[in-house]
N, C-alpha and C positions, 0 to 999 in steps of 0.2 A: 745762197748757201748751196754748196756743192755736195752731192751724195756720193759715197763710194760706189764703184761699179758693183752690180749685183751678181755678175756671172751668168752663165747660161743654164737654163733648166734642161733636164734630160731630153725633152721634146725639141727644144731649140738646138741642142747639140746634134741630135739626130738629123734635123732638117739641114743644119750647116754641113754635116758630113755628106748628105745626099747631094747638096748643091755643089760642094767642093769636088765631088767625084765626077761631075759633069763638065768641069772646067778643064780646058786644054791650055797649057802654058804657051805663051808667045815665044819664049826663049827657053833654053834648057837650064837657066839659072835656078838655083834653089829658092824656094819660097821663104820670105822673111819669117822669123819665128812669131812676130806679132800677128801675122795673118793666118797662121795655122790654127785649126780648131783645138780647143783644150782637150786634153786626154781625159777620157771618162774612166772612173774607177771600175775595175772588173768585179762583177758580182756573179756568183754561181747561179742565182735564180733568174737573172735577166736573160731572156731568149735573144737570139740574134735578130736585129731589126730587118724587117721585110720591106724592101722598097715598094712604094705604091706604083701601080701600073701607069705607064705613060700613055697619055691620050694625044695622039698625033703631034708629038714633039712639045707638048705643053709642060712647063715646069711649074710646080706650085709657087705661089707668090711669096716673096721674102717679107720678113717683118719690117715695119716702118723703121727708118733710121732714127737714132736718138738725136735731138737737137744739140748743137754745140753750146757749151756754157758761155755766158757772156764774160768778157774780160774783167778781171778784178778791178774794182773801183776803190777810191779812197774811202775809208770808214766815215760814216756820217758824223761821229762825234769828234772828228778831226778836220772837218771842212772849215775853211776859213771864212770868217766874217770880217768886215772892216772894223777898225778900232772903235768907232762910235757905237756900232751894234753891240760889240763885246762889253763896252762900258755900261750901256743902257740895260743889258741883260744882267750884268753883275750887280747893279744897284736896284734892280726891279723897277726901273724907270719906265718900262713898257708894260702896260697891262695886256694880258693875253686876250686875243679876240675870240677865242673859243676854248672851252675846257672840256676835257674828256677824261672820265674817271674809270679806270680799269680795276681799281683796288677791290679785292674780294671776289673776283670772277675766276672761273677755271681758265686754264691756258687756252683751250679752244674758243671759249666764249670771249675771252679778252682779245684774242687775235682777230676774231670776226668783228667785234665791237670797234677795235682800233681802225680797221680798214674802212668800215662804214662811217666812222667818225671823221676820218681824214677826208673821205669823199664829200661829206656834208660840209666840213670846214672850208674846203676848196670851193664848193658851190656857193658858199656865202661870202667868198672873197677874203677869208681870214688870212692874216700874215703870220701871226704868232699863235701857236696852239699850246696849251698847257695840258700835258699828259700825266695824269696821276696814276702811278704804278704801285705805290707802297714802297717801303724802305727795303733795300737789299739786305740779306742776311749774310754775314761773313762766314765763309766755309772754305776748307781746303778740298772738299769733295766736289770736283767739277762734274763727275759722272752722274751724280744724282740731282743735277740742277732742276730738272723738271718736277721733282717730287717734293722738294722742301719749300718752306716759306720764302718769298722773294723771287719765285720762279718767273713771274711776269716781268719783273725788272731785268732779270738775266736774259730774257729772250727778246725784249723790245727792239734792241738795235739790230738783231738779226732779222726780225720781222720787217722793220722799216727798210733795211738795205735790200731785202729780197722781194719786197712788196711791189704792187703795181704803181705806187706813187713815189718810188725812190727818186725818180728824175725830177720831181717837184720839190724835194726837200733840200734846202740850202744848208742847214746845220741843225744839230741836236746838242743842247747844253743842259746841264743840271740846273734846276730851278733855284731861285733865290729862296731863303728861308721863309719869306713872307708868302710865297706861293707854294710851299710844300717842301723845299729843300731837297734832301736826298731821296724823298719819296715821290718826286715829280721831275718831269723833264720839260724844257721848252723845245718845241719843234718850230723852226723858222722856215716858212715856205717861200719858195722863189716867187717873185712877181711875174705874172704872165706878160709877155711882150707882144 
């Protein structure tokens, strides 16, 4: 899950301006607009920034660069399984090796419990995990997904895709009514080679 850029704080913008003022261009070409510091809103109460004293040519350290986001991957609910797996899951012909119930937990507790449960299922060598989330609630209000009932179900695919075990998940499918139907999911784990 990718977060929108947060922008610079006033301290970071001041630091950027100080660093940019010490740079000498290699050529006389204009600086691209994406590299120029963002304009700070003028306020009457803000005093002019005083540059810190230089100590024998030392420049203050720059903040750590942000890691580049991973390339987008195919959603887990659209990963392909071979036809025999799809038939077995559709008919509930496969009994889950591990069951994890998140129903009734808060979002934070459910997320933590899901990650610990996945680690435990993998340690036990499980191949099919039954994840009980509770039934989703139909709603047109996507902005309030975290506050209404069915919030765990709304977040599970995002948690799985962004979690530390995403590379070990082969597919996610809705459970058969015998195993919980719309209130549960099958998570098919990849076999280690």
